[in-house]
C-alpha angles and dihedrals in degrees: 000000000000133000095276090050089053093049090050093048093049093046091051096044097045097032094242130149116252091254093053091046091048092050090052095049093045091049092052092047091047093051092047091050092047092050094051090046090057089051095255130138130243119210123184108186112234093012111056147264138269124214136164118251121202117220122197126230116271141174112259137175128251103230093206098053100017087230124138119258133183112239111208122229113272144183119228132180115251125198121208112194118231124240095247092051092046090052093047093050094044095051 
């Protein structure tokens, strides 16, 4: 499923216009992004949680030239699946 599929499903299930459903989905994604940007954590019971992981700088390799490059430190979102979702997918 992609974002437009989620908007369509929400609109049909809750009898919303496409604009209303789009606004709801965009609001949720914006709030999730803002929370992660501030270093917060998002936890959805039964689904999973999102956190930010910090990665240190390291020496990498440019695949085009084969030369060494220094990769700067970075922060990336990380998803940890919840127990209920794991069990539903595994059954």
